[in-house]
Gaussian input, Z-matrix of N, CA and C with variables (Angstrom, degrees):
# hf/3-21g

backbone

0 1
 N
 C     1     B1
 C     2     B2     1     A1
 N     3     B3     2     A2     1     D1
 C     4     B4     3     A3     2     D2
 C     5     B5     4     A4     3     D3
 N     6     B6     5     A5     4     D4
 C     7     B7     6     A6     5     D5
 C     8     B8     7     A7     6     D6
 N     9     B9     8     A8     7     D7
 C    10    B10     9     A9     8     D8
 C    11    B11    10    A10     9     D9
 N    12    B12    11    A11    10    D10
 C    13    B13    12    A12    11    D11
 C    14    B14    13    A13    12    D12
 N    15    B15    14    A14    13    D13
 C    16    B16    15    A15    14    D14
 C    17    B17    16    A16    15    D15
 N    18    B18    17    A17    16    D16
 C    19    B19    18    A18    17    D17
 C    20    B20    19    A19    18    D18
 N    21    B21    20    A20    19    D19
 C    22    B22    21    A21    20    D20
 C    23    B23    22    A22    21    D21
 N    24    B24    23    A23    22    D22
 C    25    B25    24    A24    23    D23
 C    26    B26    25    A25    24    D24
 N    27    B27    26    A26    25    D25
 C    28    B28    27    A27    26    D26
 C    29    B29    28    A28    27    D27
 N    30    B30    29    A29    28    D28
 C    31    B31    30    A30    29    D29
 C    32    B32    31    A31    30    D30
 N    33    B33    32    A32    31    D31
 C    34    B34    33    A33    32    D32
 C    35    B35    34    A34    33    D33
 N    36    B36    35    A35    34    D34
 C    37    B37    36    A36    35    D35
 C    38    B38    37    A37    36    D36
 N    39    B39    38    A38    37    D37
 C    40    B40    39    A39    38    D38
 C    41    B41    40    A40    39    D39
 N    42    B42    41    A41    40    D40
 C    43    B43    42    A42    41    D41
 C    44    B44    43    A43    42    D42
 N    45    B45    44    A44    43    D43
 C    46    B46    45    A45    44    D44
 C    47    B47    46    A46    45    D45
 N    48    B48    47    A47    46    D46
 C    49    B49    48    A48    47    D47
 C    50    B50    49    A49    48    D48
 N    51    B51    50    A50    49    D49
 C    52    B52    51    A51    50    D50
 C    53    B53    52    A52    51    D51
 N    54    B54    53    A53    52    D52
 C    55    B55    54    A54    53    D53
 C    56    B56    55    A55    54    D54
 N    57    B57    56    A56    55    D55
 C    58    B58    57    A57    56    D56
 C    59    B59    58    A58    57    D57
 N    60    B60    59    A59    58    D58
 C    61    B61    60    A60    59    D59
 C    62    B62    61    A61    60    D60
 N    63    B63    62    A62    61    D61
 C    64    B64    63    A63    62    D62
 C    65    B65    64    A64    63    D63
 N    66    B66    65    A65    64    D64
 C    67    B67    66    A66    65    D65
 C    68    B68    67    A67    66    D66
 N    69    B69    68    A68    67    D67
 C    70    B70    69    A69    68    D68
 C    71    B71    70    A70    69    D69
 N    72    B72    71    A71    70    D70
 C    73    B73    72    A72    71    D71
 C    74    B74    73    A73    72    D72
 N    75    B75    74    A74    73    D73
 C    76    B76    75    A75    74    D74
 C    77    B77    76    A76    75    D75
 N    78    B78    77    A77    76    D76
 C    79    B79    78    A78    77    D77
 C    80    B80    79    A79    78    D78
 N    81    B81    80    A80    79    D79
 C    82    B82    81    A81    80    D80
 C    83    B83    82    A82    81    D81
 N    84    B84    83    A83    82    D82
 C    85    B85    84    A84    83    D83
 C    86    B86    85    A85    84    D84
 N    87    B87    86    A86    85    D85
 C    88    B88    87    A87    86    D86
 C    89    B89    88    A88    87    D87
 N    90    B90    89    A89    88    D88
 C    91    B91    90    A90    89    D89
 C    92    B92    91    A91    90    D90
 N    93    B93    92    A92    91    D91
 C    94    B94    93    A93    92    D92
 C    95    B95    94    A94    93    D93
 N    96    B96    95    A95    94    D94
 C    97    B97    96    A96    95    D95
 C    98    B98    97    A97    96    D96
 N    99    B99    98    A98    97    D97
 C   100   B100    99    A99    98    D98
 C   101   B101   100   A100    99    D99
 N   102   B102   101   A101   100   D100
 C   103   B103   102   A102   101   D101
 C   104   B104   103   A103   102   D102
 N   105   B105   104   A104   103   D103
 C   106   B106   105   A105   104   D104
 C   107   B107   106   A106   105   D105
 N   108   B108   107   A107   106   D106
 C   109   B109   108   A108   107   D107
 C   110   B110   109   A109   108   D108
 N   111   B111   110   A110   109   D109
 C   112   B112   111   A111   110   D110
 C   113   B113   112   A112   111   D111
 N   114   B114   113   A113   112   D112
 C   115   B115   114   A114   113   D113
 C   116   B116   115   A115   114   D114
 N   117   B117   116   A116   115   D115
 C   118   B118   117   A117   116   D116
 C   119   B119   118   A118   117   D117
 N   120   B120   119   A119   118   D118
 C   121   B121   120   A120   119   D119
 C   122   B122   121   A121   120   D120
 N   123   B123   122   A122   121   D121
 C   124   B124   123   A123   122   D122
 C   125   B125   124   A124   123   D123
 N   126   B126   125   A125   124   D124
 C   127   B127   126   A126   125   D125
 C   128   B128   127   A127   126   D126
 N   129   B129   128   A128   127   D127
 C   130   B130   129   A129   128   D128
 C   131   B131   130   A130   129   D129
 N   132   B132   131   A131   130   D130
 C   133   B133   132   A132   131   D131
 C   134   B134   133   A133   132   D132
 N   135   B135   134   A134   133   D133
 C   136   B136   135   A135   134   D134
 C   137   B137   136   A136   135   D135
 N   138   B138   137   A137   136   D136
 C   139   B139   138   A138   137   D137
 C   140   B140   139   A139   138   D138
 N   141   B141   140   A140   139   D139
 C   142   B142   141   A141   140   D140
 C   143   B143   142   A142   141   D141
 N   144   B144   143   A143   142   D142
 C   145   B145   144   A144   143   D143
 C   146   B146   145   A145   144   D144
 N   147   B147   146   A146   145   D145
 C   148   B148   147   A147   146   D146
 C   149   B149   148   A148   147   D147
 N   150   B150   149   A149   148   D148
 C   151   B151   150   A150   149   D149
 C   152   B152   151   A151   150   D150
 N   153   B153   152   A152   151   D151
 C   154   B154   153   A153   152   D152
 C   155   B155   154   A154   153   D153
 N   156   B156   155   A155   154   D154
 C   157   B157   156   A156   155   D155
 C   158   B158   157   A157   156   D156
 N   159   B159   158   A158   157   D157
 C   160   B160   159   A159   158   D158
 C   161   B161   160   A160   159   D159
 N   162   B162   161   A161   160   D160
 C   163   B163   162   A162   161   D161
 C   164   B164   163   A163   162   D162
 N   165   B165   164   A164   163   D163
 C   166   B166   165   A165   164   D164
 C   167   B167   166   A166   165   D165
 N   168   B168   167   A167   166   D166
 C   169   B169   168   A168   167   D167
 C   170   B170   169   A169   168   D168
 N   171   B171   170   A170   169   D169
 C   172   B172   171   A171   170   D170
 C   173   B173   172   A172   171   D171
 N   174   B174   173   A173   172   D172
 C   175   B175   174   A174   173   D173
 C   176   B176   175   A175   174   D174
 N   177   B177   176   A176   175   D175
 C   178   B178   177   A177   176   D176
 C   179   B179   178   A178   177   D177
 N   180   B180   179   A179   178   D178
 C   181   B181   180   A180   179   D179
 C   182   B182   181   A181   180   D180
 N   183   B183   182   A182   181   D181
 C   184   B184   183   A183   182   D182
 C   185   B185   184   A184   183   D183
 N   186   B186   185   A185   184   D184
 C   187   B187   186   A186   185   D185
 C   188   B188   187   A187   186   D186
 N   189   B189   188   A188   187   D187
 C   190   B190   189   A189   188   D188
 C   191   B191   190   A190   189   D189
 N   192   B192   191   A191   190   D190
 C   193   B193   192   A192   191   D191
 C   194   B194   193   A193   192   D192
 N   195   B195   194   A194   193   D193
 C   196   B196   195   A195   194   D194
 C   197   B197   196   A196   195   D195
 N   198   B198   197   A197   196   D196
 C   199   B199   198   A198   197   D197
 C   200   B200   199   A199   198   D198
 N   201   B201   200   A200   199   D199
 C   202   B202   201   A201   200   D200
 C   203   B203   202   A202   201   D201
 N   204   B204   203   A203   202   D202
 C   205   B205   204   A204   203   D203
 C   206   B206   205   A205   204   D204
 N   207   B207   206   A206   205   D205
 C   208   B208   207   A207   206   D206
 C   209   B209   208   A208   207   D207
 N   210   B210   209   A209   208   D208
 C   211   B211   210   A210   209   D209
 C   212   B212   211   A211   210   D210
 N   213   B213   212   A212   211   D211
 C   214   B214   213   A213   212   D212
 C   215   B215   214   A214   213   D213
 N   216   B216   215   A215   214   D214
 C   217   B217   216   A216   215   D215
 C   218   B218   217   A217   216   D216
 N   219   B219   218   A218   217   D217
 C   220   B220   219   A219   218   D218
 C   221   B221   220   A220   219   D219
 N   222   B222   221   A221   220   D220
 C   223   B223   222   A222   221   D221
 C   224   B224   223   A223   222   D222
 N   225   B225   224   A224   223   D223
 C   226   B226   225   A225   224   D224
 C   227   B227   226   A226   225   D225
 N   228   B228   227   A227   226   D226
 C   229   B229   228   A228   227   D227
 C   230   B230   229   A229   228   D228
 N   231   B231   230   A230   229   D229
 C   232   B232   231   A231   230   D230
 C   233   B233   232   A232   231   D231
 N   234   B234   233   A233   232   D232
 C   235   B235   234   A234   233   D233
 C   236   B236   235   A235   234   D234
 N   237   B237   236   A236   235   D235
 C   238   B238   237   A237   236   D236
 C   239   B239   238   A238   237   D237
 N   240   B240   239   A239   238   D238
 C   241   B241   240   A240   239   D239
 C   242   B242   241   A241   240   D240
 N   243   B243   242   A242   241   D241
 C   244   B244   243   A243   242   D242
 C   245   B245   244   A244   243   D243
 N   246   B246   245   A245   244   D244
 C   247   B247   246   A246   245   D245
 C   248   B248   247   A247   246   D246
 N   249   B249   248   A248   247   D247
 C   250   B250   249   A249   248   D248
 C   251   B251   250   A250   249   D249
 N   252   B252   251   A251   250   D250
 C   253   B253   252   A252   251   D251
 C   254   B254   253   A253   252   D252
 N   255   B255   254   A254   253   D253
 C   256   B256   255   A255   254   D254
 C   257   B257   256   A256   255   D255
 N   258   B258   257   A257   256   D256
 C   259   B259   258   A258   257   D257
 C   260   B260   259   A259   258   D258
 N   261   B261   260   A260   259   D259
 C   262   B262   261   A261   260   D260
 C   263   B263   262   A262   261   D261
 N   264   B264   263   A263   262   D262
 C   265   B265   264   A264   263   D263
 C   266   B266   265   A265   264   D264

   B1=1.4445
   B2=1.5327
   B3=1.3159
   B4=1.4644
   B5=1.5299
   B6=1.3006
   B7=1.4641
   B8=1.5168
   B9=1.3035
   B10=1.4697
   B11=1.5221
   B12=1.3164
   B13=1.4535
   B14=1.5288
   B15=1.3321
   B16=1.4675
   B17=1.5344
   B18=1.3205
   B19=1.4669
   B20=1.5261
   B21=1.3224
   B22=1.4537
   B23=1.5324
   B24=1.3093
   B25=1.4605
   B26=1.5288
   B27=1.3238
   B28=1.4629
   B29=1.5365
   B30=1.3156
   B31=1.4467
   B32=1.5308
   B33=1.3173
   B34=1.4461
   B35=1.5355
   B36=1.3262
   B37=1.4460
   B38=1.5256
   B39=1.3172
   B40=1.4727
   B41=1.5283
   B42=1.3115
   B43=1.4638
   B44=1.5366
   B45=1.2921
   B46=1.4682
   B47=1.5273
   B48=1.3291
   B49=1.4664
   B50=1.5057
   B51=1.3169
   B52=1.4536
   B53=1.5201
   B54=1.3003
   B55=1.4608
   B56=1.5251
   B57=1.3064
   B58=1.4703
   B59=1.5198
   B60=1.3204
   B61=1.4550
   B62=1.5281
   B63=1.3151
   B64=1.4510
   B65=1.5439
   B66=1.3109
   B67=1.4641
   B68=1.5179
   B69=1.3096
   B70=1.4620
   B71=1.5297
   B72=1.3203
   B73=1.4523
   B74=1.5314
   B75=1.3267
   B76=1.4519
   B77=1.5205
   B78=1.3355
   B79=1.4513
   B80=1.5119
   B81=1.3392
   B82=1.4622
   B83=1.5269
   B84=1.3273
   B85=1.4689
   B86=1.5201
   B87=1.3354
   B88=1.4583
   B89=1.5379
   B90=1.3188
   B91=1.4745
   B92=1.5128
   B93=1.3156
   B94=1.4687
   B95=1.5307
   B96=1.3229
   B97=1.4770
   B98=1.5194
   B99=1.3248
   B100=1.4703
   B101=1.5220
   B102=1.3181
   B103=1.4520
   B104=1.5375
   B105=1.3194
   B106=1.4662
   B107=1.5283
   B108=1.3270
   B109=1.4551
   B110=1.5215
   B111=1.3255
   B112=1.4481
   B113=1.5209
   B114=1.3329
   B115=1.4521
   B116=1.5333
   B117=1.3257
   B118=1.4737
   B119=1.5095
   B120=1.3068
   B121=1.4654
   B122=1.5281
   B123=1.3091
   B124=1.4670
   B125=1.5271
   B126=1.3306
   B127=1.4567
   B128=1.5216
   B129=1.3010
   B130=1.4611
   B131=1.5276
   B132=1.3122
   B133=1.4612
   B134=1.5401
   B135=1.3324
   B136=1.4490
   B137=1.5195
   B138=1.3293
   B139=1.4542
   B140=1.5322
   B141=1.3398
   B142=1.4558
   B143=1.5144
   B144=1.3167
   B145=1.4738
   B146=1.5225
   B147=1.3216
   B148=1.4664
   B149=1.5059
   B150=1.3168
   B151=1.4847
   B152=1.5266
   B153=1.3154
   B154=1.4643
   B155=1.5337
   B156=1.3316
   B157=1.4681
   B158=1.5170
   B159=1.3004
   B160=1.4549
   B161=1.5265
   B162=1.3243
   B163=1.4550
   B164=1.5297
   B165=1.3297
   B166=1.4525
   B167=1.5406
   B168=1.3316
   B169=1.4511
   B170=1.5251
   B171=1.2959
   B172=1.4514
   B173=1.5486
   B174=1.3460
   B175=1.4728
   B176=1.5244
   B177=1.3266
   B178=1.4631
   B179=1.5298
   B180=1.3190
   B181=1.4607
   B182=1.5411
   B183=1.3292
   B184=1.4653
   B185=1.5264
   B186=1.2929
   B187=1.4825
   B188=1.5252
   B189=1.3022
   B190=1.4619
   B191=1.5356
   B192=1.3378
   B193=1.4685
   B194=1.5240
   B195=1.3319
   B196=1.4616
   B197=1.5229
   B198=1.3059
   B199=1.4599
   B200=1.5219
   B201=1.3327
   B202=1.4630
   B203=1.5261
   B204=1.3058
   B205=1.4529
   B206=1.5247
   B207=1.3352
   B208=1.4702
   B209=1.5177
   B210=1.3433
   B211=1.4655
   B212=1.5186
   B213=1.3366
   B214=1.4646
   B215=1.5216
   B216=1.3170
   B217=1.4652
   B218=1.5265
   B219=1.3074
   B220=1.4719
   B221=1.5233
   B222=1.3203
   B223=1.4743
   B224=1.5312
   B225=1.3274
   B226=1.4509
   B227=1.5291
   B228=1.3279
   B229=1.4589
   B230=1.5262
   B231=1.3120
   B232=1.4619
   B233=1.5299
   B234=1.3368
   B235=1.4429
   B236=1.5247
   B237=1.3129
   B238=1.4579
   B239=1.5264
   B240=1.2967
   B241=1.4516
   B242=1.5316
   B243=1.2992
   B244=1.4565
   B245=1.5067
   B246=1.2986
   B247=1.4401
   B248=1.5141
   B249=1.2960
   B250=1.4638
   B251=1.5179
   B252=1.3322
   B253=1.4499
   B254=1.5346
   B255=1.3147
   B256=1.4602
   B257=1.5072
   B258=1.3268
   B259=1.4646
   B260=1.5365
   B261=1.2861
   B262=1.4534
   B263=1.5037
   B264=1.3419
   B265=1.4841
   B266=1.5192
   A1=107.36
   A2=115.76
   A3=119.46
   A4=111.77
   A5=115.77
   A6=121.83
   A7=112.25
   A8=118.41
   A9=121.83
   A10=110.51
   A11=117.58
   A12=121.67
   A13=110.99
   A14=116.69
   A15=120.26
   A16=109.76
   A17=117.15
   A18=120.21
   A19=111.00
   A20=118.44
   A21=121.32
   A22=110.32
   A23=117.65
   A24=122.62
   A25=110.73
   A26=116.30
   A27=120.25
   A28=109.57
   A29=117.98
   A30=122.17
   A31=111.05
   A32=117.25
   A33=121.94
   A34=111.69
   A35=116.02
   A36=120.39
   A37=112.15
   A38=117.63
   A39=120.53
   A40=110.40
   A41=117.40
   A42=120.18
   A43=109.99
   A44=116.72
   A45=121.88
   A46=110.99
   A47=117.05
   A48=120.82
   A49=110.45
   A50=117.08
   A51=120.76
   A52=112.05
   A53=116.70
   A54=120.57
   A55=112.33
   A56=117.47
   A57=120.27
   A58=113.84
   A59=117.21
   A60=119.26
   A61=115.84
   A62=116.91
   A63=119.08
   A64=113.08
   A65=117.46
   A66=121.50
   A67=112.88
   A68=115.65
   A69=120.80
   A70=107.81
   A71=116.14
   A72=121.11
   A73=110.10
   A74=115.41
   A75=120.92
   A76=108.44
   A77=115.69
   A78=119.43
   A79=109.28
   A80=115.82
   A81=119.70
   A82=110.78
   A83=117.65
   A84=121.05
   A85=111.31
   A86=117.49
   A87=121.22
   A88=111.13
   A89=115.76
   A90=120.25
   A91=110.44
   A92=117.54
   A93=120.59
   A94=112.85
   A95=117.22
   A96=121.22
   A97=112.84
   A98=117.66
   A99=121.84
   A100=109.66
   A101=115.32
   A102=122.38
   A103=106.67
   A104=118.73
   A105=121.94
   A106=115.61
   A107=117.57
   A108=119.45
   A109=111.88
   A110=117.47
   A111=121.00
   A112=112.79
   A113=117.91
   A114=120.15
   A115=115.58
   A116=117.34
   A117=119.09
   A118=112.99
   A119=117.53
   A120=122.48
   A121=111.01
   A122=116.59
   A123=120.96
   A124=113.42
   A125=117.92
   A126=121.40
   A127=114.04
   A128=118.69
   A129=119.45
   A130=112.58
   A131=119.17
   A132=120.74
   A133=109.91
   A134=117.89
   A135=120.51
   A136=111.85
   A137=115.81
   A138=122.25
   A139=110.74
   A140=116.27
   A141=120.30
   A142=112.11
   A143=117.98
   A144=121.29
   A145=111.06
   A146=117.25
   A147=120.30
   A148=112.28
   A149=115.85
   A150=120.67
   A151=110.33
   A152=116.29
   A153=119.67
   A154=110.69
   A155=116.31
   A156=120.84
   A157=112.16
   A158=118.22
   A159=122.21
   A160=111.77
   A161=115.98
   A162=120.68
   A163=113.52
   A164=117.23
   A165=123.11
   A166=111.88
   A167=115.02
   A168=121.71
   A169=108.30
   A170=117.05
   A171=122.75
   A172=110.57
   A173=116.88
   A174=121.74
   A175=115.16
   A176=117.79
   A177=118.30
   A178=112.15
   A179=118.77
   A180=122.07
   A181=112.72
   A182=115.86
   A183=120.33
   A184=112.16
   A185=118.49
   A186=121.80
   A187=111.51
   A188=118.11
   A189=120.88
   A190=113.23
   A191=118.02
   A192=119.16
   A193=111.90
   A194=117.98
   A195=119.77
   A196=110.13
   A197=115.99
   A198=121.65
   A199=109.88
   A200=116.24
   A201=119.47
   A202=109.05
   A203=115.88
   A204=121.59
   A205=110.99
   A206=117.94
   A207=119.82
   A208=111.96
   A209=117.12
   A210=120.68
   A211=110.27
   A212=115.79
   A213=121.79
   A214=110.34
   A215=117.35
   A216=121.55
   A217=110.45
   A218=116.77
   A219=120.32
   A220=111.10
   A221=117.02
   A222=120.28
   A223=110.92
   A224=117.82
   A225=120.30
   A226=109.89
   A227=117.01
   A228=120.74
   A229=110.73
   A230=117.19
   A231=120.68
   A232=111.71
   A233=117.34
   A234=122.16
   A235=113.90
   A236=116.87
   A237=121.41
   A238=110.43
   A239=114.90
   A240=121.35
   A241=108.09
   A242=116.43
   A243=120.37
   A244=108.50
   A245=115.62
   A246=120.36
   A247=109.35
   A248=116.96
   A249=120.95
   A250=112.14
   A251=118.18
   A252=119.66
   A253=112.39
   A254=117.63
   A255=121.47
   A256=109.54
   A257=117.11
   A258=118.90
   A259=109.61
   A260=115.55
   A261=120.66
   A262=111.08
   A263=116.40
   A264=119.51
   A265=112.15
   D1=134.62
   D2=-178.75
   D3=-84.38
   D4=169.17
   D5=-175.61
   D6=-63.67
   D7=-37.29
   D8=-179.99
   D9=-63.19
   D10=-43.36
   D11=178.72
   D12=-66.27
   D13=-42.77
   D14=177.20
   D15=-60.27
   D16=-45.45
   D17=-179.09
   D18=-63.32
   D19=-37.34
   D20=177.49
   D21=-62.02
   D22=-43.41
   D23=179.80
   D24=-65.62
   D25=-44.14
   D26=179.68
   D27=-63.32
   D28=-46.24
   D29=-179.66
   D30=-59.68
   D31=-46.27
   D32=-179.94
   D33=-58.27
   D34=-45.30
   D35=-178.15
   D36=-69.49
   D37=-39.94
   D38=179.93
   D39=-66.58
   D40=-41.85
   D41=177.02
   D42=-61.85
   D43=-38.24
   D44=178.36
   D45=-64.29
   D46=-40.67
   D47=176.63
   D48=-56.79
   D49=-46.57
   D50=179.86
   D51=-62.76
   D52=-49.09
   D53=-175.20
   D54=-65.74
   D55=-39.50
   D56=-175.87
   D57=-85.97
   D58=-35.85
   D59=-172.04
   D60=-101.84
   D61=-21.00
   D62=-174.12
   D63=-120.49
   D64=5.42
   D65=177.89
   D66=46.01
   D67=47.08
   D68=179.07
   D69=-83.42
   D70=117.32
   D71=-179.62
   D72=-94.86
   D73=64.27
   D74=-179.66
   D75=-132.98
   D76=164.19
   D77=175.41
   D78=-75.36
   D79=167.10
   D80=178.89
   D81=-58.05
   D82=-42.99
   D83=-179.50
   D84=-62.60
   D85=-38.30
   D86=177.95
   D87=-67.48
   D88=-40.14
   D89=178.29
   D90=-61.87
   D91=-39.19
   D92=-179.10
   D93=-61.90
   D94=-22.44
   D95=-179.07
   D96=-96.70
   D97=-0.24
   D98=179.59
   D99=-71.64
   D100=141.37
   D101=169.40
   D102=-106.92
   D103=101.01
   D104=-170.80
   D105=-51.56
   D106=-36.80
   D107=-179.76
   D108=-58.65
   D109=-30.08
   D110=-177.83
   D111=-92.34
   D112=-33.66
   D113=-171.51
   D114=-101.94
   D115=-15.53
   D116=-179.07
   D117=-105.27
   D118=7.68
   D119=178.87
   D120=52.32
   D121=-126.74
   D122=-176.61
   D123=-76.95
   D124=-15.28
   D125=-176.76
   D126=-81.81
   D127=-2.58
   D128=-174.21
   D129=-64.07
   D130=-28.44
   D131=178.83
   D132=-67.22
   D133=-35.86
   D134=176.13
   D135=-59.85
   D136=-37.44
   D137=177.55
   D138=-60.13
   D139=-52.59
   D140=-178.65
   D141=-66.75
   D142=-38.53
   D143=177.50
   D144=-64.25
   D145=-37.62
   D146=175.57
   D147=-61.25
   D148=-40.81
   D149=178.37
   D150=-63.94
   D151=-44.49
   D152=179.02
   D153=-59.90
   D154=-42.01
   D155=-179.22
   D156=-67.44
   D157=-45.19
   D158=-176.06
   D159=-64.44
   D160=-42.27
   D161=-174.21
   D162=-100.34
   D163=10.78
   D164=176.78
   D165=51.66
   D166=46.89
   D167=179.48
   D168=-99.88
   D169=136.89
   D170=-177.01
   D171=-65.37
   D172=142.09
   D173=-178.54
   D174=-56.23
   D175=-25.96
   D176=-179.35
   D177=-66.91
   D178=-10.69
   D179=178.16
   D180=-91.78
   D181=2.52
   D182=-176.61
   D183=-54.03
   D184=-46.08
   D185=-179.06
   D186=-63.07
   D187=-34.23
   D188=-175.66
   D189=-77.10
   D190=-14.53
   D191=179.56
   D192=-101.03
   D193=8.03
   D194=179.61
   D195=-81.27
   D196=168.63
   D197=-177.59
   D198=118.20
   D199=-163.21
   D200=178.27
   D201=-66.16
   D202=159.00
   D203=-178.21
   D204=-56.77
   D205=-40.21
   D206=178.54
   D207=-62.04
   D208=-37.68
   D209=177.92
   D210=-65.73
   D211=-41.31
   D212=180.00
   D213=-61.49
   D214=-43.33
   D215=-179.56
   D216=-59.68
   D217=-46.42
   D218=-179.04
   D219=-63.57
   D220=-43.68
   D221=-177.59
   D222=-69.85
   D223=-40.56
   D224=179.20
   D225=-64.62
   D226=-38.42
   D227=176.97
   D228=-57.91
   D229=-38.78
   D230=178.96
   D231=-71.50
   D232=-38.13
   D233=-174.95
   D234=-81.29
   D235=-28.07
   D236=-173.53
   D237=-72.87
   D238=115.35
   D239=177.23
   D240=-103.98
   D241=117.68
   D242=179.40
   D243=-83.50
   D244=126.95
   D245=178.36
   D246=-107.30
   D247=166.02
   D248=-175.80
   D249=-67.25
   D250=-25.01
   D251=-178.48
   D252=-89.69
   D253=-3.52
   D254=-177.96
   D255=-90.01
   D256=125.98
   D257=179.28
   D258=-96.27
   D259=134.95
   D260=-178.41
   D261=-78.71
   D262=150.38
   D263=178.73
   D264=-68.03

């Protein structure tokens, strides 16, 4: 799988996390510019933990995926290693 396809999958899942779990009434483009630490108050850790769980990323990478949603998507794309036993959404 190439990087563009991985980034598309990561982006789709992260936008879904926002829409389903945080009731963010914004467009996809607006969500991409959100900085969770500022806009999700105390719930922002749930956001990052969800990302770690979905993409099977080790907790020690938590600090490196923080920042705006667009930054998180790029970093998760780099960290996410697809294995043969992992089924894609």
